[in-house]
N, C-alpha and C positions, 0 to 999 in steps of 0.2 A: 504492500500499498504505499509506505513513504518514496520509494524508487518512482512509481507511478505518478503519484503526487508531483514529486518533482518536474520529472518530464513536464506535467500537464500547466507546472506556473512557469517552466521554462520557453514554451512554446509562443503563449499569445507575445510577449514583448519582442520576440524574434521575429515572429511574423510582421509584427505593428511598424517596428523600428529598423528592422533590416530588408527582409525578402520583400513585402508588401513596397517599400521606396524603391527598389532595386528593379521593379517591373517596368516602371517608367510610362505607368497607367493612367488615361483622365480620370475623371471623379464616375464615369459610367463605366470603366473597366473596374474601376478601385471598388465600387459596389458591387460588381460582381463578383470579383477576387475574395471580397471579406465574406460574404454571405457562403461562396463557396467553401470557404476555410472554415466558418463557426458552423456550417450543417457537418461537416468532416469532424471537426473536435468533438461536437456534441452528441456524433454516434459513435466515435473511437470511444471515450470517455464516459458514454453513457449518462450524458445528461438530462435533466426531468426538469424540464420549464414548467409544466403544469398548468399552461397557457388558460385552460377553460374555467378556474377556479372561481365562483362566485366572490369568495372574500378578494381573492386578488384583485378583480376586478373593482369592486367597490371600494377596497382601499387606495388604488391608484388612481380612481377617480376622483376620490376626494384630493388624493395630494395634488392628482393635476390640475384640479378645478383651483386649489389654493393657489400654484403657482402664475396659471393663467388672468386670477383676480388680481396677483402682484403685479404682470405685467400692462394689464387694465388700467392699472391705478397708477403706476410710472408714466402711463403716455397720457392719463388724463392732468396731471399736474405739470403747468408751464415748465418749470424749472428741470424736472427731470425729463420731459418729452425733448426740450432742447439738448438736453444733454445725449439723449439718445440718439437724436437726430445729427448730432458731430462727430459720433463715431465712425470709423473707417468702414466702409462696406467690402467685407473679407470675404463674401460669397463666392463662390466656384462660377464659370463662364456660363451656368446655364441658368434657365429661367425660374424664378422664385417658386412655381408652384413645382416644376418638376425637383427642386433641391429640398422642398420642405415636403412633397408627397412621395417622392421616392427615396431619395439619398438619406436624409436624414432618418426617418423610421426604418428602411430596408438597410443603407450600408453601415448604420451608426447604431441604432437603438437594438434592432433585431440581432444583429452580430454581436455586439458586446453583452446583451442580455443572455445570449444562448451562452457566450462563452463563458463570462464571469458568474453571471447568477444564476444560472441553471446547471452549470457543469463546477469550474474551477473552484469556486467557494466552498462548495457544499462538499468536494473531494479532499479538501486542506481542512476543513473542520472534521472529517473521519479521521485525517492522518494526527491531525494535532490539537483536536479540540477546539476549545474555545478561541484559541490563538488564531485558528486558521481562518477567521474571518475580517481578522487584521490583515495576515500575509494575503488573503485575495485582493482586499483593497489596494495594499501598497502594490502588487505585481499590475492593478489597473491603471495604479498612477504611472508606473514605470512605462506603459504599453503608451504613453502619451507623451514620450521623449520628442521621439522625430516631428510629430505633429506641431509639438511646441516650436522645435528649433526650426520646421519650414515657416511657421507663421510670426518668427521673430518674436516668441514669446520667452518671458522667462523660465526656464527649466523647472529649477526648484519650486515656484511657485506654484508651476501648473501640475508636477506630480503630487505636491500637498494638496490642493484644491480637488485635484481629481481623485487622491484618495479617500480625501473626506467625505466627495458624494459618493465612492463607492461604500463605504461604512453605512451610509444613509439607505443605500438601493439595496445593501444585503440586509440590515435591519428589515426592511420593507417584506424581502424575500423571506427573511425565517420566520415572520410574523405570520405572514397569510398562506407560507407552503408553496408561492408559486412566484414566477420571473414576471408576472403580469402588472404587478403592484410598482414595481421598480419598472418596468418598461415604459409603463405609462407617465409614470413622474419624469424618467429620463426624455422622453417625446417630449412633455411640455415645455421643459427648462430648454432643450435645443432646437427645438422650433422657435419657440417665443424669443429664443436670444437671435435668432436667424432673419424674424420678421419684426421685432420691435422696432430696430433703427431703421427699419426701410419705411415702416408705417410712420412712423415719427419725421422721417423726412416729409414724407407727403402732408403730414398735420402740418406742418411750417413752411410749407412751400418750397423746399427742396429739390436736391435731384433724389431720383428714386435710387 
């Protein structure tokens, strides 16, 4: 079990930080490649997302609703709306609808919830007990090193923030027995973060 957990922990950051960037794919290719990797990883390591859990759906809907409400409040307040409008547009070279309807839910949320919450963290918890949760969140953070470097974001801060988010996602998964709750929260955070600045620019009369 320890060897299996070690191998399972090494593969996701290796994929995200080395293999995937080396392929030189555009965003559509990355989404397809990520989906294939996540499906194979979940199959090999016997992940169990339990997507249809009613408890997971309820908890995820509540968590996502709170996040969406927060974004809506930020857009409604002039000061925060102007701040959002002033952020750099760091979206990929695809239409906003494609980005938020396909690449964020499929290429990011689905793949990461399959790999981490459905598979890796439960496996690490079996091998290391409660410490496995922290290890899973840490690996989740490490997997964002190359994306942070590519976006010129501070690597240490990105790893820390992503790791903390991983702990929250894992808590939802553990409390509901399903990856659905963290997936819905993850989707609300990422899609809201993509849409809010663009909506703010429209509201203040700026560029899209």
